[in-house]
N, C-alpha and C positions, 0 to 999 in steps of 0.2 A: 877167433871169436868175432862174431858180427855184433856191432852195436847199433841195433835198430833205432834206438832213441836218438842218436846223433843225426840220423837222416830225418827223422820225424820232427825234431826241434828245428833243423834247418828248413824243412819245407813249411813248418808252421809260420816262419818268418818270411816266406816267399824268397829265400836266398838261393842263389845258384851255388854249386860246388865251387865255381871259380871265385865268387865273392868271398866265401869262407876261406878258401885257400889263400887269397890275398890278405885277409885279415890275420891269418896265421903265419904269413910269409913263407908259404910252401908252394910246391907245384900242385895243380889241380889233380893230376893223375895220383899223386901221392895221397891227397885227401880222399879221393874216390877209393883208393885201396884200403884206407882206414874204415870207411863206411861199409865196405863189402866184407871186411874181415880178412882180406889178402895179406895186409900188413898189420902188425900190432901197433897200437898208438903209443908213442913215447910219452913218458910221465909229463914232460913239459907241455906237450900238445894237449894231453888230457886235461891238465890244469887250466890251460888257456881256454879250452872249450867250456869248462865248467864256469870260468869267469864270463865269458861271452854270453852264455845262456843263463847265468844267474842260478846255477844249480850246484849240486855237490858231484864230486867224481864218483861217489857211491852210486848216485842215481844213474850217471852215464854208464856205469859198469853193470847196472842191473841188480845191485845189492839192496836197493830200497826202492820203494814206490813213491817216496817223499820227494817232490820236486824242489822244494825250498831248500836252500843251502843251510848249512850249519851257521850259527852265530859266529862272527869274526873273532879272532883272538883279541884280548884286551892288552 
């Protein structure tokens, strides 16, 4: 599964794959494999990406077009 939106979100911020990999504490090649769909994104990385980009995991997975995240738990 290729997640086109994670590449688009990264490029919108003018971030390199290396910068995002550093933020996630992973190797750049590992991150690249997530963007291209070679490797599945683990849930902890998916959640971290949602936090970094201020969106929901549903948006990252293509399940919604709504970029804004859900309201936080009370």
